N, CA, C and O atoms as a CHARMM CRD file, in Angstrom:
* protein
*
  336
    1    1 MET  N     14.86500  23.37400  14.55500 PROA 1      0.00000
    2    1 MET  CA    16.05000  22.24800  14.93400 PROA 1      0.00000
    3    1 MET  C     16.47400  21.81600  15.85500 PROA 1      0.00000
    4    1 MET  O     17.04000  22.65100  16.56000 PROA 1      0.00000
    5    2 PRO  N     16.47000  20.63600  16.28800 PROA 2      0.00000
    6    2 PRO  CA    16.98100  20.21700  17.80000 PROA 2      0.00000
    7    2 PRO  C     18.54300  20.57000  17.83400 PROA 2      0.00000
    8    2 PRO  O     19.22500  20.64500  16.81200 PROA 2      0.00000
    9    3 ASN  N     19.00100  20.76600  19.05700 PROA 3      0.00000
   10    3 ASN  CA    20.30100  20.99600  19.54700 PROA 3      0.00000
   11    3 ASN  C     20.93100  19.43000  19.81400 PROA 3      0.00000
   12    3 ASN  O     21.80100  19.05000  19.03100 PROA 3      0.00000
   13    4 ILE  N     20.53500  18.59400  20.82300 PROA 4      0.00000
   14    4 ILE  CA    20.59600  17.71600  21.33100 PROA 4      0.00000
   15    4 ILE  C     21.13000  16.59500  20.11100 PROA 4      0.00000
   16    4 ILE  O     20.44400  16.37000  19.11400 PROA 4      0.00000
   17    5 GLU  N     22.38400  15.97600  20.34700 PROA 5      0.00000
   18    5 GLU  CA    22.73500  15.06800  19.31600 PROA 5      0.00000
   19    5 GLU  C     21.72900  14.00800  18.66800 PROA 5      0.00000
   20    5 GLU  O     21.42800  13.89400  17.48000 PROA 5      0.00000
   21    6 SER  N     21.19500  13.10400  19.99900 PROA 6      0.00000
   22    6 SER  CA    20.16400  12.01800  19.72900 PROA 6      0.00000
   23    6 SER  C     18.73400  12.70800  18.80900 PROA 6      0.00000
   24    6 SER  O     18.17700  12.05300  17.92800 PROA 6      0.00000
   25    7 ALA  N     18.40700  13.75100  19.10100 PROA 7      0.00000
   26    7 ALA  CA    17.22300  14.39100  18.69600 PROA 7      0.00000
   27    7 ALA  C     17.52500  14.78600  17.14800 PROA 7      0.00000
   28    7 ALA  O     16.62300  14.92800  16.32300 PROA 7      0.00000
   29    8 ILE  N     18.78800  14.93000  16.88200 PROA 8      0.00000
   30    8 ILE  CA    19.20000  15.23100  15.58400 PROA 8      0.00000
   31    8 ILE  C     19.11000  13.95500  14.52000 PROA 8      0.00000
   32    8 ILE  O     18.65700  13.91000  13.37600 PROA 8      0.00000
   33    9 LYS  N     19.67000  13.02800  15.28200 PROA 9      0.00000
   34    9 LYS  CA    19.61900  11.48200  14.67400 PROA 9      0.00000
   35    9 LYS  C     18.44100  11.35600  14.47200 PROA 9      0.00000
   36    9 LYS  O     18.21300  11.18900  13.27400 PROA 9      0.00000
   37   10 ARG  N     17.10500  11.36000  15.42500 PROA 10     0.00000
   38   10 ARG  CA    16.03600  11.29200  15.28200 PROA 10     0.00000
   39   10 ARG  C     15.30700  11.42200  14.28600 PROA 10     0.00000
   40   10 ARG  O     14.70500  10.55600  13.65100 PROA 10     0.00000
   41   11 VAL  N     15.37400  12.94800  14.08300 PROA 11     0.00000
   42   11 VAL  CA    15.26900  13.81900  12.76200 PROA 11     0.00000
   43   11 VAL  C     15.35800  13.23600  11.25500 PROA 11     0.00000
   44   11 VAL  O     14.54500  13.16400  10.33400 PROA 11     0.00000
   45   12 ARG  N     16.91800  12.79500  11.44100 PROA 12     0.00000
   46   12 ARG  CA    17.21300  11.86800  10.23200 PROA 12     0.00000
   47   12 ARG  C     16.11200  10.69800  10.27300 PROA 12     0.00000
   48   12 ARG  O     15.07700  10.61500   9.61200 PROA 12     0.00000
   49   13 THR  N     16.52100  10.00500  11.03200 PROA 13     0.00000
   50   13 THR  CA    16.03700   8.29800  11.13800 PROA 13     0.00000
   51   13 THR  C     14.37700   8.93600  10.75200 PROA 13     0.00000
   52   13 THR  O     13.88600   8.43400   9.74100 PROA 13     0.00000
   53   14 ALA  N     13.68300   9.78300  11.34300 PROA 14     0.00000
   54   14 ALA  CA    12.25100  10.03800  10.90100 PROA 14     0.00000
   55   14 ALA  C     12.01800  10.37400   9.46400 PROA 14     0.00000
   56   14 ALA  O     10.98700   9.97800   8.92100 PROA 14     0.00000
   57   15 ALA  N     12.79100  10.98800   8.89500 PROA 15     0.00000
   58   15 ALA  CA    12.93800  11.66800   7.55000 PROA 15     0.00000
   59   15 ALA  C     13.02600  10.23100   6.67100 PROA 15     0.00000
   60   15 ALA  O     12.26400   9.84600   5.78400 PROA 15     0.00000
   61   16 LYS  N     14.18900   9.59300   7.21300 PROA 16     0.00000
   62   16 LYS  CA    14.45900   8.52800   6.04600 PROA 16     0.00000
   63   16 LYS  C     13.17800   7.41700   6.09600 PROA 16     0.00000
   64   16 LYS  O     12.79100   6.84700   5.07600 PROA 16     0.00000
   65   17 SER  N     12.61900   7.20900   7.34000 PROA 17     0.00000
   66   17 SER  CA    11.69700   6.08300   7.34800 PROA 17     0.00000
   67   17 SER  C     10.28000   6.72200   6.74000 PROA 17     0.00000
   68   17 SER  O      9.39700   5.97900   6.31400 PROA 17     0.00000
   69   18 ASN  N     10.16200   8.07700   6.74400 PROA 18     0.00000
   70   18 ASN  CA     8.76900   8.73000   6.27800 PROA 18     0.00000
   71   18 ASN  C      9.31800   8.39500   4.77800 PROA 18     0.00000
   72   18 ASN  O      8.55800   7.53400   4.33600 PROA 18     0.00000
   73   19 GLU  N     10.15800   8.66000   3.96200 PROA 19     0.00000
   74   19 GLU  CA    10.24500   8.41300   2.57200 PROA 19     0.00000
   75   19 GLU  C     10.24100   6.67800   2.27400 PROA 19     0.00000
   76   19 GLU  O      9.98800   6.29100   1.13300 PROA 19     0.00000
   77   20 ALA  N     10.48200   5.87000   3.16800 PROA 20     0.00000
   78   20 ALA  CA    10.52400   4.74800   2.84300 PROA 20     0.00000
   79   20 ALA  C      8.99500   4.38000   2.79900 PROA 20     0.00000
   80   20 ALA  O      8.52500   3.72300   1.87100 PROA 20     0.00000
   81   21 ASN  N      8.07000   4.95000   4.10300 PROA 21     0.00000
   82   21 ASN  CA     6.84100   4.53400   4.33800 PROA 21     0.00000
   83   21 ASN  C      5.92300   5.08800   3.07800 PROA 21     0.00000
   84   21 ASN  O      5.04800   4.54600   2.40300 PROA 21     0.00000
   85   22 SER  N      6.52100   6.42900   3.06200 PROA 22     0.00000
   86   22 SER  CA     5.44200   6.93900   1.78800 PROA 22     0.00000
   87   22 SER  C      5.67500   6.06700   0.46800 PROA 22     0.00000
   88   22 SER  O      4.66000   5.70600  -0.12800 PROA 22     0.00000
   89   23 ALA  N      6.76100   5.74700   0.02600 PROA 23     0.00000
   90   23 ALA  CA     7.24100   4.55800  -1.08500 PROA 23     0.00000
   91   23 ALA  C      6.05100   3.40200  -1.28400 PROA 23     0.00000
   92   23 ALA  O      5.33600   2.97400  -2.19000 PROA 23     0.00000
   93   24 LYS  N      6.28300   3.18300   0.06300 PROA 24     0.00000
   94   24 LYS  CA     5.47400   1.37000   0.11600 PROA 24     0.00000
   95   24 LYS  C      3.93600   1.83200  -0.15500 PROA 24     0.00000
   96   24 LYS  O      3.22500   1.21100  -0.94600 PROA 24     0.00000
   97   25 LEU  N      3.51000   2.90200   0.52100 PROA 25     0.00000
   98   25 LEU  CA     2.20200   3.35700   0.50400 PROA 25     0.00000
   99   25 LEU  C      1.33800   3.57600  -1.11100 PROA 25     0.00000
  100   25 LEU  O      0.28000   3.17700  -1.59900 PROA 25     0.00000
  101   26 SER  N      2.55200   4.49000  -1.57100 PROA 26     0.00000
  102   26 SER  CA     2.32700   4.65200  -2.97200 PROA 26     0.00000
  103   26 SER  C      2.24800   3.51100  -3.83600 PROA 26     0.00000
  104   26 SER  O      1.31500   3.42000  -4.63300 PROA 26     0.00000
  105   27 THR  N      3.13500   2.63600  -3.75500 PROA 27     0.00000
  106   27 THR  CA     3.24600   1.46700  -4.51700 PROA 27     0.00000
  107   27 THR  C      1.90000   0.57900  -4.14700 PROA 27     0.00000
  108   27 THR  O      1.39100  -0.04800  -5.07600 PROA 27     0.00000
  109   28 MET  N      1.29500   0.49400  -2.81900 PROA 28     0.00000
  110   28 MET  CA     0.33500  -0.22400  -2.95700 PROA 28     0.00000
  111   28 MET  C     -1.04900   0.52300  -3.75900 PROA 28     0.00000
  112   28 MET  O     -1.83500   0.03200  -4.56900 PROA 28     0.00000
  113   29 ARG  N     -0.98600   1.78700  -3.21900 PROA 29     0.00000
  114   29 ARG  CA    -2.31400   2.47700  -4.08800 PROA 29     0.00000
  115   29 ARG  C     -2.09300   2.28900  -5.71300 PROA 29     0.00000
  116   29 ARG  O     -3.12600   2.44700  -6.36500 PROA 29     0.00000
  117   30 THR  N     -1.12700   2.03500  -6.32400 PROA 30     0.00000
  118   30 THR  CA    -0.75900   2.39600  -7.38600 PROA 30     0.00000
  119   30 THR  C     -1.33500   0.99400  -7.85300 PROA 30     0.00000
  120   30 THR  O     -2.13600   1.00000  -8.78800 PROA 30     0.00000
  121   31 ALA  N     -0.98200  -0.18900  -7.27000 PROA 31     0.00000
  122   31 ALA  CA    -1.71100  -1.65400  -7.53300 PROA 31     0.00000
  123   31 ALA  C     -2.90300  -1.69600  -7.52400 PROA 31     0.00000
  124   31 ALA  O     -3.41700  -2.33000  -8.44600 PROA 31     0.00000
  125   32 MET  N     -3.65700  -1.16200  -6.67800 PROA 32     0.00000
  126   32 MET  CA    -4.79200  -1.14000  -6.52700 PROA 32     0.00000
  127   32 MET  C     -5.97500  -0.15100  -7.60000 PROA 32     0.00000
  128   32 MET  O     -7.19200  -0.24600  -7.76300 PROA 32     0.00000
  129   33 LYS  N     -4.90700   0.80400  -8.19200 PROA 33     0.00000
  130   33 LYS  CA    -5.62200   1.58800  -9.40400 PROA 33     0.00000
  131   33 LYS  C     -5.35600   0.99700 -10.42400 PROA 33     0.00000
  132   33 LYS  O     -6.29300   1.09300 -11.21600 PROA 33     0.00000
  133   34 LYS  N     -4.36300   0.30600 -10.88400 PROA 34     0.00000
  134   34 LYS  CA    -3.94800  -0.70100 -12.03200 PROA 34     0.00000
  135   34 LYS  C     -4.93100  -1.74400 -12.14000 PROA 34     0.00000
  136   34 LYS  O     -5.43400  -2.02500 -13.22700 PROA 34     0.00000
  137   35 TYR  N     -5.29600  -2.45600 -10.84500 PROA 35     0.00000
  138   35 TYR  CA    -6.58600  -3.42000 -10.97400 PROA 35     0.00000
  139   35 TYR  C     -7.55000  -2.75500 -11.11400 PROA 35     0.00000
  140   35 TYR  O     -8.00000  -3.19200 -12.17300 PROA 35     0.00000
  141   36 GLU  N     -8.14400  -2.05700 -10.81800 PROA 36     0.00000
  142   36 GLU  CA    -9.44900  -1.18200 -11.02600 PROA 36     0.00000
  143   36 GLU  C     -9.72000  -0.84700 -12.29300 PROA 36     0.00000
  144   36 GLU  O    -10.80800  -0.93700 -12.86100 PROA 36     0.00000
  145   37 ALA  N     -8.54000  -0.39500 -12.79000 PROA 37     0.00000
  146   37 ALA  CA    -8.52000   0.09100 -14.60800 PROA 37     0.00000
  147   37 ALA  C     -8.76400  -1.30300 -15.24000 PROA 37     0.00000
  148   37 ALA  O     -9.63200  -1.37300 -16.11100 PROA 37     0.00000
  149   38 ALA  N     -8.09000  -2.40700 -14.89000 PROA 38     0.00000
  150   38 ALA  CA    -8.18100  -3.33800 -15.38800 PROA 38     0.00000
  151   38 ALA  C     -9.52700  -4.04000 -15.42700 PROA 38     0.00000
  152   38 ALA  O     -9.94400  -4.61300 -16.43300 PROA 38     0.00000
  153   39 VAL  N    -10.15400  -3.96800 -14.32800 PROA 39     0.00000
  154   39 VAL  CA   -11.75700  -4.28300 -14.21600 PROA 39     0.00000
  155   39 VAL  C    -12.49600  -3.59100 -14.86100 PROA 39     0.00000
  156   39 VAL  O    -13.52500  -4.06900 -15.34000 PROA 39     0.00000
  157   40 GLU  N    -12.15900  -2.32300 -15.02800 PROA 40     0.00000
  158   40 GLU  CA   -13.21000  -1.48300 -15.84700 PROA 40     0.00000
  159   40 GLU  C    -13.23100  -1.64200 -17.27700 PROA 40     0.00000
  160   40 GLU  O    -14.27200  -1.65700 -17.93300 PROA 40     0.00000
  161   41 SER  N    -11.91400  -1.77700 -17.82100 PROA 41     0.00000
  162   41 SER  CA   -11.72000  -2.38100 -19.13200 PROA 41     0.00000
  163   41 SER  C    -11.81300  -3.60400 -19.51200 PROA 41     0.00000
  164   41 SER  O    -11.49300  -3.92600 -20.65600 PROA 41     0.00000
  165   42 ASN  N    -12.45000  -4.84800 -18.24400 PROA 42     0.00000
  166   42 ASN  CA   -12.40700  -6.10300 -18.87300 PROA 42     0.00000
  167   42 ASN  C    -10.79500  -6.72200 -19.09000 PROA 42     0.00000
  168   42 ASN  O    -11.09900  -7.74400 -19.70600 PROA 42     0.00000
  169   43 ASP  N     -9.94600  -6.74800 -19.03100 PROA 43     0.00000
  170   43 ASP  CA    -8.70800  -7.01300 -19.10900 PROA 43     0.00000
  171   43 ASP  C     -8.70500  -8.27200 -18.52200 PROA 43     0.00000
  172   43 ASP  O     -9.32500  -8.54500 -17.49400 PROA 43     0.00000
  173   44 GLU  N     -7.84000  -9.23900 -19.32100 PROA 44     0.00000
  174   44 GLU  CA    -7.95200 -10.45800 -18.94500 PROA 44     0.00000
  175   44 GLU  C     -6.69600 -10.62700 -17.66200 PROA 44     0.00000
  176   44 GLU  O     -6.65800 -11.57500 -16.87700 PROA 44     0.00000
  177   45 ASN  N     -5.98900  -9.78900 -17.68000 PROA 45     0.00000
  178   45 ASN  CA    -4.90600  -9.95200 -16.54500 PROA 45     0.00000
  179   45 ASN  C     -5.63900  -9.27300 -15.41000 PROA 45     0.00000
  180   45 ASN  O     -4.83000  -8.65600 -14.71900 PROA 45     0.00000
  181   46 ALA  N     -6.52800  -9.19600 -15.09400 PROA 46     0.00000
  182   46 ALA  CA    -7.18000  -8.58600 -13.71800 PROA 46     0.00000
  183   46 ALA  C     -7.11400  -9.31900 -12.49700 PROA 46     0.00000
  184   46 ALA  O     -7.05100  -8.82500 -11.37200 PROA 46     0.00000
  185   47 LYS  N     -7.13800 -10.93500 -12.89000 PROA 47     0.00000
  186   47 LYS  CA    -6.72600 -11.46700 -11.99400 PROA 47     0.00000
  187   47 LYS  C     -5.51000 -11.48300 -11.39100 PROA 47     0.00000
  188   47 LYS  O     -5.45300 -11.61300 -10.16900 PROA 47     0.00000
  189   48 ASP  N     -4.57200 -11.37700 -12.01900 PROA 48     0.00000
  190   48 ASP  CA    -3.14300 -11.54300 -11.51300 PROA 48     0.00000
  191   48 ASP  C     -2.67700 -10.18400 -11.11800 PROA 48     0.00000
  192   48 ASP  O     -1.79100 -10.10900 -10.26600 PROA 48     0.00000
  193   49 LEU  N     -3.16100  -9.13400 -11.62700 PROA 49     0.00000
  194   49 LEU  CA    -3.02500  -7.70200 -10.77800 PROA 49     0.00000
  195   49 LEU  C     -4.02900  -7.67400  -9.23300 PROA 49     0.00000
  196   49 LEU  O     -3.75000  -7.06300  -8.20100 PROA 49     0.00000
  197   50 LEU  N     -5.16900  -8.49100  -9.48700 PROA 50     0.00000
  198   50 LEU  CA    -5.78900  -8.70500  -7.76800 PROA 50     0.00000
  199   50 LEU  C     -4.85100  -9.36300  -6.89200 PROA 50     0.00000
  200   50 LEU  O     -4.94900  -9.07700  -5.69900 PROA 50     0.00000
  201   51 VAL  N     -3.92000 -10.22700  -7.25800 PROA 51     0.00000
  202   51 VAL  CA    -3.00400 -10.80500  -6.51200 PROA 51     0.00000
  203   51 VAL  C     -2.04400  -9.85300  -6.44000 PROA 51     0.00000
  204   51 VAL  O     -1.82000  -9.66200  -5.24500 PROA 51     0.00000
  205   52 ALA  N     -1.35000  -9.14700  -7.13000 PROA 52     0.00000
  206   52 ALA  CA    -0.46500  -8.22000  -6.95000 PROA 52     0.00000
  207   52 ALA  C     -1.04400  -7.01400  -5.71200 PROA 52     0.00000
  208   52 ALA  O     -0.44600  -6.48500  -4.77500 PROA 52     0.00000
  209   53 ALA  N     -2.29200  -6.89900  -6.14300 PROA 53     0.00000
  210   53 ALA  CA    -2.40800  -5.72000  -5.38500 PROA 53     0.00000
  211   53 ALA  C     -3.05000  -6.25800  -3.62800 PROA 53     0.00000
  212   53 ALA  O     -3.18200  -5.47700  -2.68600 PROA 53     0.00000
  213   54 THR  N     -3.31000  -7.51600  -3.59700 PROA 54     0.00000
  214   54 THR  CA    -3.65700  -8.38400  -2.52400 PROA 54     0.00000
  215   54 THR  C     -2.03500  -8.18300  -1.78000 PROA 54     0.00000
  216   54 THR  O     -1.84800  -7.76700  -0.63600 PROA 54     0.00000
  217   55 ARG  N     -1.08300  -8.55200  -2.65500 PROA 55     0.00000
  218   55 ARG  CA     0.02000  -8.90200  -1.99100 PROA 55     0.00000
  219   55 ARG  C      0.86700  -7.24300  -1.47600 PROA 55     0.00000
  220   55 ARG  O      1.78900  -7.20500  -0.66100 PROA 55     0.00000
  221   56 GLU  N      0.39800  -6.25700  -2.03500 PROA 56     0.00000
  222   56 GLU  CA     1.08400  -5.18000  -1.99200 PROA 56     0.00000
  223   56 GLU  C      0.29100  -4.42500  -0.26000 PROA 56     0.00000
  224   56 GLU  O      0.84100  -3.62700   0.50000 PROA 56     0.00000
  225   57 ILE  N     -1.16800  -5.08600  -0.11200 PROA 57     0.00000
  226   57 ILE  CA    -2.01100  -4.67300   0.57400 PROA 57     0.00000
  227   57 ILE  C     -1.36400  -5.36400   2.36400 PROA 57     0.00000
  228   57 ILE  O     -1.11100  -4.90800   3.47900 PROA 57     0.00000
  229   58 ASP  N     -1.35400  -6.58200   1.70400 PROA 58     0.00000
  230   58 ASP  CA    -0.49400  -7.40000   2.92600 PROA 58     0.00000
  231   58 ASP  C      0.95100  -6.80400   3.38300 PROA 58     0.00000
  232   58 ASP  O      1.10600  -6.41200   4.53900 PROA 58     0.00000
  233   59 MET  N      1.82500  -6.76300   2.58800 PROA 59     0.00000
  234   59 MET  CA     2.82200  -5.98600   2.86800 PROA 59     0.00000
  235   59 MET  C      2.89800  -4.54000   3.78600 PROA 59     0.00000
  236   59 MET  O      3.66300  -4.22100   4.69700 PROA 59     0.00000
  237   60 ALA  N      1.88900  -3.89000   3.20900 PROA 60     0.00000
  238   60 ALA  CA     1.64900  -2.42100   3.68100 PROA 60     0.00000
  239   60 ALA  C      1.04000  -2.85300   5.28100 PROA 60     0.00000
  240   60 ALA  O      1.24500  -2.13200   6.25800 PROA 60     0.00000
  241   61 SER  N      0.35000  -4.00900   5.34100 PROA 61     0.00000
  242   61 SER  CA    -0.29500  -3.87500   6.73200 PROA 61     0.00000
  243   61 SER  C      0.54900  -4.74100   7.55900 PROA 61     0.00000
  244   61 SER  O      0.16700  -4.60600   8.72200 PROA 61     0.00000
  245   62 ALA  N      1.57500  -5.61300   7.48200 PROA 62     0.00000
  246   62 ALA  CA     2.59100  -6.27600   7.92200 PROA 62     0.00000
  247   62 ALA  C      3.78600  -5.43500   8.27600 PROA 62     0.00000
  248   62 ALA  O      4.69400  -6.05700   8.82900 PROA 62     0.00000
  249   63 LYS  N      3.96300  -4.23700   8.08600 PROA 63     0.00000
  250   63 LYS  CA     4.62300  -3.25200   8.21600 PROA 63     0.00000
  251   63 LYS  C      4.13400  -1.94900   9.01400 PROA 63     0.00000
  252   63 LYS  O      4.80500  -0.97300   9.34700 PROA 63     0.00000
  253   64 GLY  N      2.85400  -2.19700   9.21300 PROA 64     0.00000
  254   64 GLY  CA     2.08700  -1.14700  10.28200 PROA 64     0.00000
  255   64 GLY  C      1.78500  -0.01600   9.62300 PROA 64     0.00000
  256   64 GLY  O      1.50500   0.95800  10.32100 PROA 64     0.00000
  257   65 LEU  N      1.76500   0.13900   8.07200 PROA 65     0.00000
  258   65 LEU  CA     1.37300   1.35700   7.53800 PROA 65     0.00000
  259   65 LEU  C     -0.11200   1.52100   7.18300 PROA 65     0.00000
  260   65 LEU  O     -0.65700   2.52300   6.72100 PROA 65     0.00000
  261   66 ILE  N     -0.59100   0.47500   7.45600 PROA 66     0.00000
  262   66 ILE  CA    -2.22800   0.51000   7.32400 PROA 66     0.00000
  263   66 ILE  C     -2.66500  -0.74800   8.31800 PROA 66     0.00000
  264   66 ILE  O     -2.01000  -1.77400   8.50800 PROA 66     0.00000
  265   67 HSD  N     -3.90000  -0.40700   8.87900 PROA 67     0.00000
  266   67 HSD  CA    -4.57900  -1.03000   9.88600 PROA 67     0.00000
  267   67 HSD  C     -4.74500  -2.28200   9.37200 PROA 67     0.00000
  268   67 HSD  O     -4.81100  -2.33600   8.14400 PROA 67     0.00000
  269   68 THR  N     -4.84000  -3.39700  10.03700 PROA 68     0.00000
  270   68 THR  CA    -5.25500  -4.84900   9.40600 PROA 68     0.00000
  271   68 THR  C     -6.80400  -4.70400   8.98900 PROA 68     0.00000
  272   68 THR  O     -7.18200  -5.07600   7.87800 PROA 68     0.00000
  273   69 ASN  N     -7.55400  -4.22400   9.79800 PROA 69     0.00000
  274   69 ASN  CA    -9.09600  -4.24800   9.39100 PROA 69     0.00000
  275   69 ASN  C     -9.17200  -3.25900   8.09200 PROA 69     0.00000
  276   69 ASN  O    -10.11100  -3.46800   7.32400 PROA 69     0.00000
  277   70 LYS  N     -8.39500  -2.35300   7.82500 PROA 70     0.00000
  278   70 LYS  CA    -8.15500  -1.32200   6.59800 PROA 70     0.00000
  279   70 LYS  C     -7.89900  -2.33900   5.27100 PROA 70     0.00000
  280   70 LYS  O     -8.55500  -2.40500   4.23100 PROA 70     0.00000
  281   71 ALA  N     -6.77500  -3.06600   5.66300 PROA 71     0.00000
  282   71 ALA  CA    -6.50000  -4.23900   4.85900 PROA 71     0.00000
  283   71 ALA  C     -7.30700  -5.18300   4.52000 PROA 71     0.00000
  284   71 ALA  O     -7.51400  -5.27100   3.31000 PROA 71     0.00000
  285   72 ASN  N     -7.81000  -5.89100   5.17000 PROA 72     0.00000
  286   72 ASN  CA    -9.12600  -6.79600   4.98600 PROA 72     0.00000
  287   72 ASN  C    -10.20700  -6.11200   4.16600 PROA 72     0.00000
  288   72 ASN  O    -10.66800  -6.66200   3.16600 PROA 72     0.00000
  289   73 ARG  N    -10.69300  -4.69100   4.65700 PROA 73     0.00000
  290   73 ARG  CA   -11.78100  -4.13500   3.99900 PROA 73     0.00000
  291   73 ARG  C    -11.24100  -3.76900   2.23700 PROA 73     0.00000
  292   73 ARG  O    -11.94100  -3.59700   1.24000 PROA 73     0.00000
  293   74 GLU  N     -9.86600  -3.74900   2.37800 PROA 74     0.00000
  294   74 GLU  CA    -9.76300  -3.01600   0.80100 PROA 74     0.00000
  295   74 GLU  C     -9.60900  -4.37800  -0.00400 PROA 74     0.00000
  296   74 GLU  O     -9.70300  -4.30800  -1.23000 PROA 74     0.00000
  297   75 LYS  N     -9.35000  -5.76700   0.66800 PROA 75     0.00000
  298   75 LYS  CA    -9.11000  -6.65000  -0.23100 PROA 75     0.00000
  299   75 LYS  C    -10.31600  -7.08000  -0.62000 PROA 75     0.00000
  300   75 LYS  O    -10.36600  -7.45300  -1.79200 PROA 75     0.00000
  301   76 SER  N    -11.59100  -7.16000   0.18800 PROA 76     0.00000
  302   76 SER  CA   -12.85600  -7.32600  -0.02900 PROA 76     0.00000
  303   76 SER  C    -13.54000  -6.74400  -1.13800 PROA 76     0.00000
  304   76 SER  O    -14.18400  -7.30800  -2.02200 PROA 76     0.00000
  305   77 ARG  N    -13.23500  -5.17300  -0.91000 PROA 77     0.00000
  306   77 ARG  CA   -13.58400  -4.43600  -1.98500 PROA 77     0.00000
  307   77 ARG  C    -13.05700  -4.72200  -3.29500 PROA 77     0.00000
  308   77 ARG  O    -13.91300  -4.68100  -4.17900 PROA 77     0.00000
  309   78 LEU  N    -11.93100  -4.98900  -3.65100 PROA 78     0.00000
  310   78 LEU  CA   -11.22200  -5.23200  -4.55800 PROA 78     0.00000
  311   78 LEU  C    -11.63500  -6.68300  -5.24800 PROA 78     0.00000
  312   78 LEU  O    -11.82200  -6.76000  -6.46200 PROA 78     0.00000
  313   79 ALA  N    -11.75100  -7.74100  -4.43100 PROA 79     0.00000
  314   79 ALA  CA   -12.16900  -9.17900  -4.87700 PROA 79     0.00000
  315   79 ALA  C    -13.84500  -8.95100  -5.60800 PROA 79     0.00000
  316   79 ALA  O    -14.18100  -9.41900  -6.69600 PROA 79     0.00000
  317   80 LYS  N    -14.71000  -8.13600  -4.70900 PROA 80     0.00000
  318   80 LYS  CA   -16.03100  -7.97900  -4.97300 PROA 80     0.00000
  319   80 LYS  C    -16.23900  -7.36500  -6.34900 PROA 80     0.00000
  320   80 LYS  O    -17.25300  -7.62700  -6.99600 PROA 80     0.00000
  321   81 LYS  N    -15.08900  -6.37800  -6.90200 PROA 81     0.00000
  322   81 LYS  CA   -15.20500  -5.78200  -8.13700 PROA 81     0.00000
  323   81 LYS  C    -15.27900  -6.76100  -9.25200 PROA 81     0.00000
  324   81 LYS  O    -16.05200  -6.59800 -10.19600 PROA 81     0.00000
  325   82 LEU  N    -14.58000  -7.65100  -9.15900 PROA 82     0.00000
  326   82 LEU  CA   -13.94200  -8.97100  -9.85500 PROA 82     0.00000
  327   82 LEU  C    -15.14200  -9.55100 -10.03900 PROA 82     0.00000
  328   82 LEU  O    -15.54800  -9.90000 -11.14700 PROA 82     0.00000
  329   83 ALA  N    -15.88500  -9.70800  -8.78900 PROA 83     0.00000
  330   83 ALA  CA   -16.88300 -10.98900  -9.21600 PROA 83     0.00000
  331   83 ALA  C    -18.10600 -10.19800  -9.75400 PROA 83     0.00000
  332   83 ALA  O    -19.09500 -10.86800 -10.05200 PROA 83     0.00000
  333   84 LYS  N    -18.15000  -8.95600  -9.90000 PROA 84     0.00000
  334   84 LYS  CA   -19.44600  -8.39400 -11.14100 PROA 84     0.00000
  335   84 LYS  C    -19.12000  -8.86800 -12.20900 PROA 84     0.00000
  336   84 LYS  O    -19.80100  -8.65700 -13.21200 PROA 84     0.00000
């Protein structure tokens, strides 16, 4: 545990942002899984779920949680699944 006041504050700040970032990544992964499940079962709302998953991926990318190239790769893979 740090002794300096600013270091103590950084620990608190890091913990808070880690929690928020983990939640945002989890939301993104959940949206992707919902979409993939809908595509597997040929649901009619697959297009809507693709839009939602794409939005979550873009938000994670904008926040710097995932790299831009990873975001584009994931969106491409999801769109390819719908085309099949």
